[in-house]
N, C-alpha and C positions, 0 to 999 in steps of 0.2 A: 503494501499500500505506500508505503513511504519510503524514499531511499533518498540517502544522503551521500553526497558523492564529492571527495576529495575537498572538503570545505574548510575554505582558511578564512579567517577574519583577522586583521590588523587594525589597531586604535593607537595612532601617534607612534607609528614603528613597533609597538608591544603587538606580538602575535598571541591573541587570545585562543584563536582555533589554529591547529596546524595540520591540513590534509588528512581530515577526519571523514571516514567512511562507514556507513552501516546501514541496515535495511530494517524496518518494522513490518511485519507480518500482518496481513489483513486476519483482525478476530483475535491477535494475541496481546498480552502484556509485555510490553518491554521497559526495563528498568534503566535509566543513565544515570551512573553514579561516580563520584570522585571528591577527592577534597576540595575545601572553598578555592575559587582561584582556578578549577581546573578547566572552566569554559562550558559549564553546563547552561547557564543563563543564557550566556551569549547564543548557544546553539538554539535553542527555544526561542529565542527572538527572532531569529533567523528565519526559522522553520515558518513562524506565523508574520514575518515581514515586518517586524517592529525595526529591523537593522537590515543592510544587503551584505550578502557575503564581498570579501575581495576577490575570492576566487572559488572555483567549485560551482556545484548547483545543488538544488533538493529538488525532487519529483514527487509527486503526489498522485497516484494511478496513472503513472506515465508522462503527465504532464508538468513541465518545469515551472515551480512554484516562486522560485528565488528571486524573479526580476517583478513579480507581483506587487501591488499594493495589499496591505492588511486586510481591507475589507473584503478584495477580493478573494484572497486564500479563505478568509471565514466561510465565505459563502460556498466554496469548494465542499466545505464540511469539517473543517479543523475548528477546534475551540480550544481555549485554554482556562487554567485557574494562575494565581498569582502565589510568589513567596508569602506576601503579606495579605490579609484578607481585604476585598475591594467589594464594597457592600454599599448599596445605595442608602445614606442615612434618612432616617424618617419615613421609610418605607417599609410596607409588609415585606415577610418572606413571599407572599405571593406574587405581589407587585414586583419584587425583585426577579422573579422567575419570568414575569410576561415581559420585562424589558430583555430577557434572554432571548425571546423569540423574535426580536425586531428585525432583522436582515432577512428571517423566513418570511414574516408577515409581508416586509415592503417588497418583496419579489412578487406577491401576488397584486397587492393594492397600494399603489403611493400613497392614497389619502389616508393609509392606516397610520401614518406618523403621528397623525391627529389624535387617534385613540388609545394607541397602544399603551402610555403611560397608566394608564386607569384599567381599561377593559382588554386590550390586545384584539386580535381578529377570532373568530369562532373556533378556528381549529388551535390557535394557540392557546384557548382558556382549556380544551381537551386536553391538551399536550401537558400543559401544568398541571392540571390535576393529575395526570399519570405519574409525572416525575416526582411532586409531592408524595404520591403513596411509594412510587418506587426508593425514594429516599427516605420514608419514612417521617416526613414533615407535614403532614395533613393536619396533624392537632394543633401546628404553631404556625399553620398557613397564614392566618391575620396577625400575629404579633409583629412587631417591629423587628426587623431582621437583626439590626444591629443591638439590640438589647439582650439577645439568645447569648447563653454561654458559648465561650470560644470555639469550642469542638463544632457544636451545631451551626455556627457561621460559617465553618470551615464547608459542612456538609450542604449549607444552603448556597456557595458559590458554586460547588461542584453540580449541583442542581440546576442552578441557572444555565450553566454551560451544556448541560445536557438537554435542555428545552429545544434548543435550536437544532434538535436532531443531529448532532455531529455524526461523522464514520470516524474522526480520530479526536481523542482529548489528549491535551496534553496538561498533566497534574504537577504542577512546579512545586515540591516539597510539602504538600498536603498535610504532613503528620508533624511539622512545625509546630512546636507549642503545645502538643496534644500529650493528655495524660495517657497511660497503659490501656485505660478501658476505651478510650476514644481514639485510638489507634487498633484496637482491635477491631472497633466497629469500623473505622475507615476499612481494612482490610477486606471485611465482608463487602463493604460498599463498591471496593473495586472491583472485586469478583462479580458481583451481580450486574455491574454496568457491561464488562465483557458478555456475560450471559445475555445480554440484550442486544448483541449486535454492534458494540461500540469498540473499537480498539483503542487501547492505552498506552500514553508512554509516559512513564512514571519517572519523575527526577526528584530522589529521595537520599536523605542520611542515616534514617532508620533502617539498620542492616535488617532486623528481624523482619519488618515487613516486607522490603526488596526480597529477602530469600525465601519469603511462605507465597508471594503471589506472583512472582516473575516467572515467563517462560524463557527469556533472556535477558542478559545483562550486559550492557556496555559501560567500559570504565575507561573515563578520561583523566589524565593527571598532566597539568601544565600545558594544556590545548590540545594534546595528543591523544588518540586512541591507543591504551595500553593493554587492553584484552577485551574479549565477546566471547560470550558462551551461556549456556545452562547456569544456574547458580550453583550448582555443585562444580563446575569446572572452574568458573571464577574465585570459588573461594580457595581452591586448591592451587591457582596460579601464583608463581613466586611473586611478579612483578606488583601484582595488586595488595598481596600481604606486605611487600616492602613499603610501598607509597601510602597505601588507604588502611587497609585491614588491620594490618599490625599482627604481632604474632601472640600467641596465648598467653 
């Protein structure tokens, strides 16, 4: 589904990514790990067209997307969350999810931009109810999203990404700041997302979460890919142990 080919990005002479290549298979959960400063967020920003690559390209279903604008990439079916929660203050959980439908509704009716903030299109309202149920948020649907506990706010952000019917969702450190119980719930949520036909690219530091949910792991260090494989293969890789996982 997603192909990253020889991706390089430089910032004022500093090479944040250096010739990175890997694939994300349709229907998979692929994890991207590495120490702080490894280039993970830069890679996510390139995939979602926040920044452009210095060299190389990104393909989605055979179409090169690294030269597109971010809204065109989103319309192809790619959504993301962020390292810090970005919810709309003063708005309910339901309204936050309805806004997640913005581009999908706009594709069908240009005038729906006038009604989306409160009501959304009819299909969007149905989809919102489905996602509220899927993420177990129906009971808090009419509460102010930013008043919820932190772990639940994270789930609202993921739910908002799902409301646009993405084919690929990028979760950027979703377990950051979560306690153990919240992280275990997140693990179940990620599995459910995949079961409902959404491919997942997970960027995460929590190794227990990564090892439990991932089909494949890609490891970055100082902007270069140093390993790629199943969780068991990555755990045994000497380069990963030395640079990131550490010894027992």
